[in-house]
C-alpha positions as CSV (number, residue, x, y, z in Angstrom):
1,M,-37.4,-15.8,57.8
2,M,-38.6,-14.2,61.0
3,F,-39.1,-17.3,63.1
4,E,-38.2,-21.0,62.5
5,L,-38.5,-24.2,64.4
6,R,-36.1,-26.8,63.0
7,N,-36.4,-30.5,63.5
8,G,-38.2,-29.9,66.8
9,A,-39.1,-32.8,69.1
10,V,-41.0,-32.8,72.4
11,R,-41.9,-35.7,74.7
12,L,-44.1,-35.3,77.8
13,G,-43.7,-38.4,79.8
14,D,-44.5,-41.3,77.6
15,W,-46.2,-39.1,75.0
16,L,-44.1,-38.1,72.0
17,V,-46.0,-34.9,71.1
18,F,-44.1,-34.3,67.9
19,E,-40.7,-35.0,66.3
20,S,-38.7,-33.7,63.3
21,L,-41.2,-30.8,63.1
22,N,-40.2,-27.9,60.9
23,L,-42.1,-24.6,60.9
24,Q,-41.3,-21.3,59.3
25,V,-43.1,-18.0,59.7
26,A,-42.2,-15.0,57.5
27,K,-41.8,-11.5,58.7
28,G,-45.3,-10.0,59.3
29,E,-47.0,-13.2,58.4
30,I,-50.0,-14.5,60.4
31,V,-50.0,-18.3,60.4
32,S,-52.8,-20.4,62.0
33,I,-52.4,-24.0,63.0
34,L,-55.7,-25.8,63.0
35,G,-56.3,-28.9,65.1
36,P,-58.5,-30.6,67.7
37,S,-58.1,-29.9,71.4
38,G,-55.4,-31.9,73.1
39,C,-53.4,-32.6,70.0
40,G,-50.3,-30.7,71.1
41,K,-50.9,-27.2,69.7
42,T,-50.3,-25.4,73.0
43,T,-47.1,-27.4,73.6
44,L,-45.8,-26.2,70.2
45,L,-46.5,-22.6,71.2
46,R,-44.8,-23.0,74.5
47,V,-41.8,-24.5,72.8
48,C,-41.7,-21.6,70.3
49,C,-42.0,-19.1,73.1
50,G,-39.3,-20.7,75.3
51,L,-41.6,-21.9,78.0
52,Q,-41.2,-25.6,77.2
53,H,-37.9,-27.6,76.7
54,L,-37.1,-29.0,73.3
55,E,-35.9,-32.6,73.5
56,S,-34.2,-31.9,70.2
57,G,-34.2,-29.3,67.5
58,E,-33.6,-25.5,67.3
59,R,-35.5,-22.2,67.4
60,H,-34.3,-19.3,65.3
61,L,-35.3,-15.7,65.4
62,E,-34.3,-13.8,62.3
63,G,-31.7,-16.5,61.6
64,V,-30.2,-16.3,65.1
65,L,-30.2,-19.5,67.2
66,L,-32.1,-19.1,70.5
67,E,-31.1,-20.9,73.6
68,N,-33.4,-23.9,74.4
69,A,-36.2,-23.2,76.9
70,T,-35.4,-19.5,77.4
71,I,-37.8,-16.6,77.1
72,H,-36.8,-13.9,74.5
73,P,-38.0,-10.3,75.1
74,E,-39.1,-10.0,71.4
75,I,-41.3,-13.1,71.6
76,T,-44.5,-13.0,73.6
77,M,-47.5,-15.2,74.1
78,L,-51.3,-14.6,74.6
79,F,-53.0,-17.4,76.5
80,Q,-56.5,-18.8,76.4
81,Q,-57.4,-17.1,79.6
82,P,-56.2,-13.6,80.1
83,V,-53.5,-13.4,82.7
84,L,-54.3,-10.2,84.6
85,Y,-53.3,-9.1,88.1
86,P,-56.6,-8.4,90.0
87,H,-55.0,-5.9,92.4
88,L,-53.9,-3.7,89.5
89,N,-56.2,-1.6,87.3
90,V,-56.2,-1.8,83.5
91,S,-53.5,0.8,83.0
92,K,-51.1,-0.8,85.5
93,N,-51.7,-4.2,84.0
94,M,-50.8,-2.9,80.6
95,A,-47.8,-1.0,81.9
96,L,-46.2,-4.4,82.8
97,G,-45.8,-5.0,79.1
98,A,-43.8,-1.8,78.4
99,P,-40.0,-2.0,77.9
100,K,-38.1,-1.1,81.0
101,A,-36.3,1.7,79.2
102,M,-39.6,3.4,78.3
103,S,-40.1,6.7,80.2
104,K,-43.1,7.3,82.4
105,E,-44.5,9.9,80.1
106,E,-44.1,7.7,77.0
107,K,-45.6,4.7,78.8
108,K,-48.7,6.8,79.7
109,R,-49.0,8.0,76.1
110,R,-48.6,4.5,74.7
111,I,-51.2,3.0,77.1
112,Q,-53.7,5.6,76.0
113,E,-52.9,5.0,72.3
114,V,-53.2,1.2,72.6
115,L,-56.4,1.4,74.6
116,N,-58.0,3.7,72.0
117,A,-56.8,1.2,69.2
118,I,-58.4,-1.8,70.9
119,G,-61.7,-0.1,71.7
120,L,-61.1,0.4,75.4
121,E,-60.8,4.2,75.6
122,G,-61.4,5.5,79.1
123,F,-60.7,2.1,80.7
124,Q,-57.3,3.2,82.3
125,H,-58.6,3.2,85.9
126,R,-61.0,0.3,85.7
127,G,-60.5,-2.6,88.0
128,V,-60.0,-5.8,86.0
129,A,-62.3,-7.9,88.1
130,G,-65.3,-6.1,86.6
131,L,-64.3,-6.7,83.0
132,S,-66.1,-9.0,80.6
133,G,-64.2,-11.9,79.1
134,G,-63.8,-10.0,75.8
135,E,-62.6,-6.8,77.6
136,A,-60.1,-8.8,79.7
137,Q,-58.7,-10.4,76.7
138,R,-58.3,-7.0,74.9
139,V,-56.4,-5.8,77.9
140,A,-54.1,-8.8,77.7
141,F,-53.6,-8.2,74.0
142,G,-52.9,-4.5,74.6
143,R,-50.3,-5.4,77.2
144,A,-48.7,-7.7,74.6
145,L,-48.7,-4.8,72.1
146,M,-47.0,-2.6,74.7
147,Q,-44.1,-5.0,74.7
148,E,-43.6,-4.2,70.9
149,P,-42.8,-7.8,70.1
150,K,-41.4,-9.1,66.8
151,V,-43.3,-12.4,67.2
152,I,-46.5,-13.2,69.1
153,M,-47.9,-16.6,69.9
154,L,-51.7,-16.8,70.2
155,D,-53.0,-19.8,72.1
156,E,-56.8,-19.9,71.3
157,P,-57.1,-16.5,72.9
158,F,-60.8,-16.0,72.1
159,A,-62.0,-19.4,73.3
160,S,-63.6,-18.0,76.5
161,V,-66.1,-15.7,74.7
162,D,-69.2,-16.3,72.5
163,V,-68.9,-16.9,68.8
164,K,-70.0,-13.4,67.7
165,R,-67.5,-11.7,70.1
166,R,-64.8,-14.3,69.2
167,L,-64.9,-13.4,65.5
168,E,-65.0,-9.6,66.3
169,L,-61.9,-10.0,68.4
170,A,-60.2,-12.1,65.7
171,A,-60.8,-9.3,63.1
172,M,-59.6,-6.6,65.5
173,T,-56.5,-8.6,66.4
174,R,-55.6,-9.2,62.7
175,T,-56.0,-5.5,62.0
176,H,-53.6,-4.4,64.7
177,L,-51.0,-7.2,64.1
178,K,-50.9,-6.3,60.4
179,Q,-50.6,-2.6,61.1
180,R,-47.6,-3.2,63.3
181,G,-46.1,-6.0,61.2
182,V,-46.0,-8.5,64.1
183,T,-45.1,-12.0,63.0
184,T,-47.8,-14.3,64.5
185,L,-48.3,-18.0,65.2
186,H,-51.9,-18.7,66.2
187,V,-53.4,-22.1,67.2
188,T,-57.1,-22.9,67.2
189,H,-59.7,-25.6,66.6
190,D,-62.1,-23.1,65.0
191,E,-61.8,-23.0,61.2
192,E,-63.8,-19.8,60.9
193,E,-61.6,-18.0,63.3
194,A,-58.5,-19.2,61.5
195,N,-59.8,-18.1,58.1
196,L,-60.6,-14.7,59.5
197,L,-57.3,-14.1,61.3
198,S,-54.6,-15.7,59.3
199,D,-52.7,-15.4,56.0
200,R,-52.0,-19.1,56.0
201,I,-53.5,-22.1,57.6
202,I,-51.6,-25.3,58.5
203,H,-53.5,-28.4,59.6
204,W,-51.9,-30.0,62.7
205,K,-52.1,-33.5,61.2
206,D,-50.2,-32.3,58.1
207,L,-47.6,-30.6,60.2
208,V,-46.8,-33.6,62.4
209,S,-47.2,-36.2,59.6
210,R,-44.4,-34.4,57.6
211,G,-42.2,-34.7,60.7
212,K,-43.0,-38.4,61.0
213,E,-42.1,-39.0,57.4
214,V,-38.8,-37.3,57.9
215,A,-38.0,-39.2,61.1
216,T,-38.9,-42.5,59.3
217,D,-36.6,-41.7,56.4
218,D,-33.7,-40.8,58.7
219,N,-34.1,-44.1,60.6
220,Q,-34.0,-46.3,57.5
C-alpha cells in the first residue's frame, strides 16, 4: 500500500472532526472523497500531508511510519486556490517545485516539458497576475509535478473555475497523474468531477461512520 492513515483522530477545539478513521490508497490509485463543504475533508488532507496534527493515529508511506505533523518531500498538496508568488513569473514559480539536486539545465528542460504537457507552452515568462483561474491552477499543478511526488493531495483544486473548465482540468489532471503513476487523494463536493477524475470514490459519511462504529466497539 502506498499511503495509509491508521486509526486517525483529529479534534479542532470542541469539534471532533473524525476518530478511528482508516484510509488506504494503493500505488498509482486515484481516490476521491465526496462530501459537503465544511465536513472535514480539507482537514483530512492536511493531516495526510503533515500540515495538521493527529490527536491519535498514524500515517504510513510505503509501510514506513511518518512522524506526526511533519511534511514529507514525497507528499505534496494542491489547494483550492493556486498558491503562486506574484513577483515571480510562471517559470520561476514552477522552479520552486523542483528537487534541490536538479541541475539548472535539467530544471529548464523539465519546466518546458511540464508546461507543454499541461497546455501552457510558451508561458515561461508570463507574469502570474495576468493568468486566468484555470491557467493559474495549471501552473500550480505543474509545480507539484516538478516535485515528482509519490503522493499528491488535491483539495477541490478546480473549485474556482466554471463547470466546463473544471471538468476539462479534471480530465487533464487524471491523464498526467496516471501517466506518472502518482498516488492521489482528492476531495470534492462535485460528484461529476469525482467520477471523471478518480478510480474509486468514498463518501465522507461512510468513511467517518466506519470510524465511529470502530470507536464504539472499542469502548464497549
